[in-house]
C-alpha positions as CSV (number, residue, x, y, z in Angstrom):
1,M,9.5,13.2,19.4
2,A,8.1,9.6,19.1
3,T,9.2,7.3,16.3
4,P,6.5,7.5,13.6
5,V,4.5,4.3,13.1
6,Q,3.7,5.4,9.6
7,D,6.1,7.6,7.6
8,L,4.6,7.9,4.1
9,K,7.4,10.1,2.7
10,S,9.7,7.0,3.0
11,F,7.3,4.9,0.9
12,R,8.8,3.4,-2.3
13,L,7.3,0.9,-4.7
14,P,9.4,-2.3,-5.0
15,H,11.6,-2.4,-8.2
16,N,9.5,-3.2,-11.3
17,F,6.3,-3.5,-9.2
18,R,4.1,-2.1,-11.9
19,G,5.5,-4.6,-14.5
20,R,5.8,-1.9,-17.1
21,P,7.6,1.5,-17.5
22,A,5.9,4.6,-16.0
23,W,5.2,6.0,-19.4
24,F,3.3,2.8,-20.4
25,V,1.3,2.9,-17.2
26,Q,0.3,6.5,-17.9
27,L,-0.6,5.7,-21.5
28,W,-2.9,3.0,-20.3
29,W,-4.6,5.3,-17.8
30,I,-5.1,7.9,-20.5
31,V,-6.6,5.3,-22.9
32,Q,-8.8,3.9,-20.0
33,A,-10.1,7.4,-19.2
34,T,-11.0,8.2,-22.8
35,A,-11.3,5.4,-25.5
36,F,-12.3,2.8,-22.9
37,R,-14.6,4.8,-20.6
38,W,-16.2,6.9,-23.4
39,S,-17.1,3.8,-25.5
40,P,-20.8,3.0,-25.8
41,Q,-22.1,0.2,-23.6
42,F,-22.5,-2.3,-26.5
43,M,-18.8,-2.0,-27.6
44,Y,-17.5,-4.9,-25.6
45,G,-15.2,-6.1,-28.3
46,W,-13.6,-2.7,-28.5
47,R,-12.9,-2.6,-24.7
48,N,-11.6,-6.2,-24.9
49,F,-9.3,-5.2,-27.8
50,L,-7.9,-2.3,-25.8
51,L,-7.2,-4.5,-22.8
52,R,-5.5,-7.1,-24.9
53,L,-3.5,-4.3,-26.6
54,F,-2.1,-3.5,-23.1
55,G,-1.4,-7.1,-22.2
56,A,-4.6,-8.5,-20.6
57,K,-5.6,-12.1,-21.4
58,I,-9.3,-11.8,-22.3
59,G,-11.3,-14.8,-23.4
60,R,-14.0,-15.0,-26.0
61,G,-17.4,-13.5,-25.3
62,V,-16.3,-11.4,-22.3
63,I,-18.6,-8.5,-21.4
64,I,-16.8,-5.6,-19.6
65,R,-18.7,-2.4,-18.9
66,P,-17.1,0.9,-19.8
67,T,-17.2,2.1,-16.2
68,A,-15.0,-0.8,-14.9
69,E,-11.5,0.3,-13.8
70,I,-8.4,-1.9,-14.3
71,T,-5.2,-0.6,-12.8
72,Y,-2.7,-2.7,-14.8
73,P,-4.3,-4.8,-17.6
74,W,-1.1,-6.8,-18.1
75,K,-1.8,-8.4,-14.7
76,L,-5.4,-9.5,-15.6
77,T,-6.8,-12.7,-17.0
78,I,-10.5,-13.2,-17.7
79,G,-11.9,-16.5,-19.1
80,D,-14.5,-17.0,-21.8
81,S,-18.1,-15.7,-21.4
82,S,-17.4,-13.8,-18.1
83,W,-19.1,-10.5,-17.1
84,I,-17.5,-7.5,-15.4
85,G,-20.2,-5.1,-14.3
86,D,-20.5,-1.3,-14.0
87,Y,-18.0,0.4,-11.6
88,V,-16.1,-2.8,-10.8
89,G,-12.6,-2.1,-9.6
90,L,-9.9,-4.5,-10.6
91,Y,-6.9,-3.3,-8.5
92,T,-4.4,-5.4,-10.4
93,L,-1.2,-4.4,-8.5
94,G,-0.8,-8.2,-8.3
95,E,-2.4,-10.7,-10.6
96,I,-6.2,-11.1,-10.9
97,R,-7.5,-14.2,-12.6
98,I,-11.2,-14.6,-13.3
99,G,-12.4,-17.9,-14.7
100,D,-14.9,-18.8,-17.5
101,N,-18.5,-17.9,-17.0
102,A,-17.9,-15.8,-13.9
103,C,-20.0,-12.8,-13.0
104,V,-18.5,-9.9,-11.1
105,S,-21.4,-7.6,-10.5
106,Q,-21.6,-3.8,-10.3
107,H,-19.5,-2.0,-7.7
108,C,-17.4,-5.0,-6.7
109,Y,-13.7,-4.4,-5.8
110,L,-11.0,-7.0,-6.2
111,A,-7.7,-5.9,-4.5
112,S,-4.6,-7.9,-5.3
113,A,-2.1,-6.0,-3.1
114,Y,-1.9,-4.5,0.4
115,H,0.2,-2.2,2.5
116,D,2.3,-3.6,5.4
117,Y,1.1,-1.4,8.2
118,T,3.7,-2.9,10.6
119,K,6.5,-1.0,8.6
120,P,6.8,2.7,8.9
121,A,7.4,3.0,5.1
122,F,3.9,1.4,4.6
123,D,5.5,-1.2,2.1
124,M,3.3,-2.3,-0.8
125,I,3.0,-6.1,-1.2
126,G,1.6,-7.6,-4.4
127,S,-0.5,-10.7,-4.1
128,F,-3.2,-12.3,-6.3
129,V,-7.0,-12.8,-6.5
130,A,-8.4,-15.9,-8.1
131,I,-12.1,-16.0,-9.0
132,E,-12.7,-19.5,-10.3
133,P,-15.1,-20.5,-13.1
134,E,-18.8,-20.1,-12.6
135,V,-18.5,-17.8,-9.6
136,W,-21.1,-15.0,-9.0
137,L,-19.9,-12.0,-6.9
138,A,-23.1,-10.1,-6.2
139,T,-23.1,-6.3,-6.0
140,R,-20.5,-4.5,-3.8
141,V,-18.5,-7.5,-2.9
142,F,-14.9,-6.8,-1.7
143,V,-12.3,-9.5,-2.3
144,G,-9.0,-9.1,-0.6
145,P,-5.5,-10.0,-1.6
146,G,-4.4,-13.7,-1.6
147,V,-8.0,-15.0,-1.8
148,T,-9.4,-17.7,-4.0
149,V,-13.2,-18.0,-4.5
150,G,-13.9,-21.6,-5.4
151,R,-15.6,-22.8,-8.6
152,G,-19.4,-22.1,-8.7
153,A,-19.5,-20.2,-5.4
154,V,-22.0,-17.4,-5.0
155,V,-21.0,-14.4,-2.8
156,G,-23.9,-12.3,-1.4
157,A,-24.2,-8.6,-1.9
158,C,-21.9,-6.3,0.3
159,S,-19.9,-9.3,1.5
160,V,-16.2,-8.9,2.5
161,V,-14.1,-11.9,1.4
162,L,-10.8,-12.1,3.3
163,K,-10.2,-15.8,3.1
164,D,-10.6,-18.5,0.5
165,L,-14.2,-19.6,-0.1
166,P,-15.1,-23.2,-1.0
167,P,-16.5,-24.3,-4.3
168,M,-20.3,-24.6,-4.9
169,M,-21.3,-22.7,-1.7
170,V,-23.5,-19.7,-1.2
171,C,-21.4,-17.4,1.0
172,A,-22.2,-14.1,2.7
173,G,-21.2,-11.7,5.4
174,N,-18.4,-9.6,6.8
175,P,-16.3,-11.7,6.8
176,A,-17.9,-13.9,4.2
177,K,-18.6,-17.4,5.3
178,P,-20.3,-20.4,3.6
179,V,-24.1,-20.4,4.3
180,R,-25.4,-23.3,2.3
181,P,-24.6,-25.4,-0.8
182,R,-25.4,-23.8,-4.2
183,P,-28.3,-25.6,-5.9
184,T,-27.4,-27.2,-9.2
185,T,-29.7,-28.0,-12.1
186,S,-29.8,-31.7,-11.1
187,D,-31.2,-30.5,-7.7
188,N,-34.1,-28.9,-9.4
189,V,-35.2,-31.9,-11.5
């Protein structure tokens, strides 16, 4: 029999990968599935409170929809006046940092970890995702691990971001690439 290229029964998370004990992780998932998810749309303060209770750093005036999913809130930082849309996935196996006045639109997925497919045990490797201030991720954008989206960038709908994107650029595609500069208010005067 050939040596397997992928042997999932040998998979193990690295020690302390979650950053909290298993019971705490499970408690968060129960709270997220009930008190967070069932809260009415307008209860942004309540959801922010719950995330802070579990270790997230949430700024002032943050709007997070009840259908957003956050894997480990203690690995999440969101700056002031930012918006997290419906059905956004924040896969915080590594750190995710979202700056002030950023908009992560509905159905976006930010992944801060990946599997090493070159190892039979399919090792999990944590990374980070950084969404700098004033970024807009349009609907269904995927942002991969180790990526920084520069300040003021706009990423078009359904784009796949696998490498850093520069500040103040409109970017789009699979993979996402800069298309043109983002207009500023001074450009419109």
